[in-house]
C-alpha positions as CSV (number, residue, x, y, z in Angstrom):
1,M,9.5,-22.2,-6.5
2,T,6.1,-20.7,-6.2
3,D,5.7,-16.9,-6.4
4,S,2.2,-16.9,-4.8
5,Y,1.3,-16.5,-1.1
6,R,-1.7,-16.0,1.1
7,T,-2.3,-12.8,3.0
8,I,-5.2,-10.6,4.1
9,E,-7.0,-8.5,1.6
10,K,-7.2,-5.2,3.4
11,P,-6.7,-3.7,6.9
12,I,-8.9,-4.7,9.7
13,K,-9.3,-2.1,12.5
14,D,-10.8,-1.6,15.9
15,I,-11.8,-5.2,16.8
16,I,-12.3,-4.8,20.6
17,F,-12.7,-7.2,23.5
18,K,-12.3,-6.8,27.3
19,E,-10.7,-9.2,29.7
20,L,-10.9,-8.5,33.5
21,G,-11.2,-4.8,32.9
22,S,-8.4,-4.5,30.3
23,K,-9.4,-3.4,26.9
24,F,-7.7,-4.9,23.8
25,I,-8.1,-3.0,20.5
26,N,-6.9,-5.2,17.6
27,Y,-5.6,-4.5,14.1
28,A,-4.4,-6.5,11.1
29,Y,-2.6,-5.0,8.1
30,P,-1.4,-6.4,4.8
31,I,2.2,-5.3,4.4
32,E,4.8,-5.4,1.6
33,N,7.9,-4.2,3.5
34,E,9.3,-3.0,6.8
35,D,8.5,0.6,5.9
36,D,4.8,-0.4,6.0
37,I,5.2,-1.8,9.5
38,K,6.9,1.4,10.7
39,T,4.1,3.5,9.2
40,Y,1.3,1.5,10.8
41,M,3.0,1.4,14.2
42,E,3.5,5.1,14.2
43,Q,-0.2,5.6,13.3
44,L,-1.2,3.4,16.2
45,Y,1.2,5.1,18.7
46,E,-0.4,8.4,17.7
47,L,-3.9,7.0,17.9
48,H,-3.4,5.4,21.3
49,P,-0.7,7.4,23.1
50,D,-2.1,6.5,26.5
51,A,-2.3,2.7,25.9
52,N,-0.1,0.6,28.2
53,H,1.1,-1.8,25.5
54,H,1.3,-2.0,21.7
55,C,2.1,-5.7,21.2
56,Y,2.6,-7.0,17.7
57,A,3.9,-9.7,15.4
58,Y,4.6,-9.8,11.7
59,I,5.8,-12.1,9.0
60,L,7.2,-11.0,5.6
61,G,8.1,-13.1,2.6
62,I,7.2,-16.5,1.3
63,D,9.9,-18.3,3.2
64,G,8.7,-16.8,6.5
65,K,12.2,-16.1,7.7
66,N,11.6,-12.3,8.1
67,Y,9.4,-12.1,11.2
68,R,9.2,-10.5,14.6
69,A,7.2,-10.8,17.8
70,N,7.2,-7.9,20.2
71,D,5.9,-8.0,23.8
72,D,6.2,-4.2,24.3
73,G,6.6,-4.4,28.0
74,E,4.5,-7.5,28.7
75,P,6.3,-10.5,30.2
76,S,8.6,-12.2,27.7
77,G,6.8,-14.5,25.3
78,S,3.3,-13.6,26.7
79,A,2.1,-11.3,23.9
80,G,4.0,-11.1,20.6
81,L,4.6,-14.9,20.4
82,P,0.9,-15.9,20.8
83,I,0.1,-13.3,18.0
84,Y,2.9,-14.7,15.8
85,N,1.7,-18.3,16.3
86,Q,-1.8,-17.3,15.1
87,I,-0.3,-15.9,11.9
88,L,1.5,-19.2,11.4
89,S,-1.7,-21.1,12.1
90,A,-3.6,-19.2,9.5
91,E,-0.8,-20.0,7.0
92,I,-0.5,-16.4,5.8
93,T,2.4,-14.0,5.3
94,N,3.0,-10.3,4.6
95,V,0.8,-9.4,7.5
96,L,1.1,-7.3,10.7
97,I,-1.1,-7.9,13.7
98,V,-1.2,-5.4,16.6
99,S,-3.0,-5.6,19.9
100,V,-3.3,-2.3,21.8
101,R,-3.9,-2.9,25.5
102,Y,-5.4,-0.5,28.0
103,F,-4.7,-2.0,31.5
104,G,-7.8,-2.3,33.6
105,G,-6.3,-2.7,37.0
106,T,-6.4,-6.5,37.3
107,K,-3.3,-8.5,36.4
108,L,-4.0,-11.4,34.0
109,G,-0.9,-13.4,34.8
110,I,1.2,-14.9,32.1
111,P,-1.2,-17.7,31.2
112,G,-4.0,-15.1,31.0
113,L,-1.9,-12.8,28.9
114,V,-1.0,-15.6,26.5
115,K,-4.7,-16.5,26.2
116,A,-5.8,-12.9,25.7
117,Y,-3.2,-12.1,23.0
118,K,-3.9,-15.4,21.2
119,Y,-7.6,-14.5,21.2
120,A,-6.7,-10.9,20.0
121,A,-5.1,-12.3,16.9
122,Q,-7.9,-14.8,16.4
123,V,-10.7,-12.3,16.5
124,V,-9.0,-9.9,14.1
125,L,-8.2,-12.6,11.6
126,E,-11.7,-13.9,11.7
127,E,-12.8,-10.5,10.2
128,A,-10.1,-10.7,7.5
129,N,-10.6,-12.0,4.0
130,I,-7.7,-14.2,3.0
131,V,-6.5,-13.8,-0.6
132,E,-3.8,-15.1,-2.9
133,R,-1.2,-12.6,-3.9
134,F,2.0,-12.8,-6.0
135,I,5.5,-11.7,-5.5
136,S,5.8,-8.6,-7.6
137,K,8.4,-6.2,-8.8
138,R,8.0,-2.5,-9.2
139,I,9.3,-0.8,-12.3
140,K,9.4,2.8,-13.4
141,M,8.5,3.6,-17.0
142,I,9.0,7.0,-18.7
143,F,7.3,7.4,-22.1
144,N,5.6,9.8,-24.5
145,Y,2.0,10.8,-24.0
146,D,0.9,9.0,-27.2
147,Q,2.2,5.7,-25.7
148,Q,0.1,5.8,-22.6
149,G,-2.6,3.6,-24.1
150,I,-0.3,0.8,-25.1
151,V,1.3,0.9,-21.6
152,E,-2.0,0.7,-19.8
153,R,-3.3,-2.1,-22.1
154,N,-0.2,-4.2,-21.5
155,V,-0.4,-3.6,-17.7
156,D,-3.9,-5.0,-17.9
157,R,-2.9,-7.9,-20.0
158,M,-0.2,-8.9,-17.5
159,D,-2.6,-8.4,-14.5
160,G,-0.3,-5.6,-13.3
161,E,-1.1,-2.5,-11.3
162,I,-0.3,1.1,-11.9
163,K,0.8,2.4,-8.5
164,D,1.6,6.0,-9.4
165,K,1.2,8.3,-12.4
166,N,3.2,11.6,-13.0
167,F,2.7,13.8,-15.9
168,T,5.4,16.4,-16.9
169,D,6.9,16.7,-20.4
170,K,6.5,12.9,-20.4
171,C,4.5,10.3,-18.6
172,M,6.1,8.5,-15.6
173,F,4.4,5.5,-14.3
174,T,5.3,3.3,-11.3
175,I,4.0,-0.2,-12.1
176,S,3.8,-3.4,-10.1
177,I,4.1,-6.6,-12.1
178,R,4.1,-10.2,-11.0
179,E,7.8,-11.3,-10.8
180,S,7.3,-14.3,-13.0
181,K,5.8,-12.1,-15.8
182,L,8.3,-9.3,-15.5
183,D,10.6,-10.3,-18.4
184,E,7.6,-10.9,-20.7
185,F,6.2,-7.5,-19.8
186,I,9.4,-5.7,-20.5
187,A,9.8,-7.6,-23.8
188,M,6.6,-6.0,-25.0
189,F,8.3,-2.7,-25.2
190,D,11.2,-3.3,-27.6
191,E,13.6,-0.7,-28.8
192,Y,11.0,0.6,-31.3
193,Y,9.1,2.3,-28.4
194,Q,12.2,4.0,-27.0
195,M,10.9,4.0,-23.5
196,E,12.9,4.2,-20.3
197,I,12.3,1.2,-18.1
198,K,13.9,0.8,-14.7
199,I,13.3,-2.0,-12.1
200,I,13.0,-0.3,-8.7
201,D,12.7,-3.3,-6.4
């Protein structure tokens, strides 16, 4: 089973178009979990409190089984599903697309809504750079200050990423490592180093 997937490189914001007076403001975010979705949606509700609809769709995971399409008050299947289908068409995952609509006074009808929300996802994805990512695991490492160099070198060697650093009486790093390389990475720090290594997720 592969541990790689395609997603968008970074958030895309404020891609706007108008349809019969309604304004659609569109966003796409790379996501790693459902907490990311909650955070981004809360930001958009705060940013656009007067919008009529915040319609969205997301897919999480390589198998594509964790997904949702939300119409947020639009007729059933007219908003979230067209957005979701564009994510499928792009063959990407770990992505959230949101279209914020300000109603302009003219109803679009269900066919018009489907077309508008499909276009919303298309235009925001056209601005996105698609990249390959790997399923990763986060680990927490606690070690002495004089071991910081060896930790950082091995993170680089394994193409990992240091997500967080805390310095108290010891160093505490949160590190993201590709899942297929995790055992090899941990094995680099045998009992000789006497480090505390814990897999978070």
